[in-house]
N, C-alpha and C positions, 0 to 999 in steps of 0.2 A: 435196164438195157441201155447201153451207150450207142449213140448214133454213129454210123460208119465214118462220117466226116471228122468227128472228134477222135475216134479210136485210130484213124489213119494218121492223125497229126500228133497225138499225144500217147504216151504210155499210160494205160489204165492200170492203177494199182488195185489189186484184189487180195483176198486171203491167201491165194495160191502163189502169187509172185512177190509178195512184200517180204522184206527181210525182218527177222525176229531179233529185236534188240533187248538183251537182258539187262545191261548196265549202261550208264551214261558214257563211260569210258569207251565202250564198244562203238557207240554212236559217233564219237569224235573220230575214231579210227576209220569208221565207215565213210564219214564225210571227207576225209583226206584223200580218198581214192579219186575224187573228182578234182581235176586240176582247174585252175583259174583259166577261163577261156581267153581273156585278153586283159591287158592293162592299158592305160591311156597312152603309152608310148609305143605300142605295137606298130611295127611297120615304119617307124620314124628312124632315120639315120641319126644316132646320138654321138657320132664321132665328129670332132671339130673339123671344120672345113679347111681348105688349103689357103684361101684368101682372107679368111676371117673366121669367126665362130660359125657363121652360116655361109655356105656357098649358095649362090642365088637359086640353083636348081633345087637344093634341099628346102629352102624357104618356100618356093613355089609349090613343091610337093606337099609340104605341111599345110599351106593355105588352101590347097585344093582338097586335101583330106578333111579339113575343118569347114568345108562348105562355104568358103568365101566366093564372091562373084566377081567377074570381070577383072581378072588379074592383069595389071599393066606393069611391065618392067622396062626401064630405059637405062642404058649405060650413061654415066655422067662423064663428060670430057675431063681428062686428067688435069688440065689447066685450071679448072674450077677448084680443085683441091678440097673436095667435100667428102664424097663417098664414091664407091665404084658404081652403085646402082640405086635407082629410085624405084620403089615398088609401091603401087597404089592398088588397093582392093576395095570392093564394096561389101558391106555386111548385110545380113538379112533383117536385123533389128538392133535396137539400142543395146539389148543384152548381148547380142552376138558380137557387137563391136568390142565390148569389155571382155567377153570370153576369149575372143581371138587374140587381143593384146596380151591378156594374162597368160594364155597358153603358149604363145610365141616366146614370151619372157621365161616361162617355166622350162621350155625346151632349151632355150639359150643357156640357162643355168646348168642344165645337164651336159651340154656340149662344151662349155667354156673351160678355159684354164683358170686356176685360182687367181692368176694375175690379171685376168680380163675384168673390166669394169661392167657390172650388171646394169643394163639399160633401165632408165626410168620410163614410165609410161606417161607421155605428155597428153594433156587434154582429158585427164581422168574425170573431171567434172562435166565434160561435154557429153551430150547425148548423140552427137552427130559425127565426131571425129576423135581419133586417138592416133598417136604416132610413137614409134620407137626408133632410136638411133642404135642400130646393131653394129656399129663400127664401120663396116664396109658397105652396109645397106641401110637406106632410110626407108622405113615402112610407114605408110599412111593408110589407116583404115577409116573409111567414110561411110555414111549413110548415102543412099542413091541421090537424094535431093542436094545435099551439101557437096557431094563430089562433082555434080554438074556446075555448081556455083564457082568452085575454086578451079576446076578444070586443069589440074596439074599435068595431065597427059599432054595437052597442047603446049603448055609452057616448056616441058622437058623434051617433047618429041620434035617440035618444029621451032621453038625459040620464042622469046618475048615479042618479037616483031609481028607475030601472027596471033597474039593473044588479044582478043577483043577488049577486055576490061583494061588491060595494060595500056592500050593505045587510045582509049577514050579520053578526050580532054574535058575537063570540068570547067565551070565558070571560075572557080577559085584558082585553078592552075593558069587560066588565061589572064586573070587579073595580075597574078604574081609575075608572069612572063612580061606583060606590058609594063609593069612597074619597074622590073629589073632593067628593061631596055631604056626606060626613061632615066634611071639613076646612073647608068653606065657613063654618061657624059659629064656628070657632076665631079667637081674637084674640091678638095677640102679648102676651107678658108685659112689663111695664114700660112 
């Protein structure tokens, strides 16, 4: 006797409702009636973007679908002449960093033209950071701990003048600045 909880959730196979299979060939045909429920690209826009292989909206959708955390996007000023957007995300684990980078690259390959250069995954040996240059988007995938250390959001959102680490003076910097001011008045002999 099957419990009501199991029989309500699963189909119970018995002598009366199971199919009779005489030959293996019949079994193959029987299995084909069940379609594949999904593939890894279900729900992903695989058409090339307007501004590059990825439009930023498509990349953000993909990153959300793959359970990345704290997605940050900033547009890069045109005069920097680097990319259109910087995208920074956090992952859930070391394995998730690698899986995210590899899946973004895999989707890129599906979306790109033959003439587009396939991006390399930078930081492959790192446990805390990987990056991809997607042409119009620079994607950085961090662990939570290392993301805090580098704080790219502050750098790209408000500029280097507000970045704590950038503005901290070290003893070495002070020595070189003092040494440079001392040397500026010297003139060559001869």
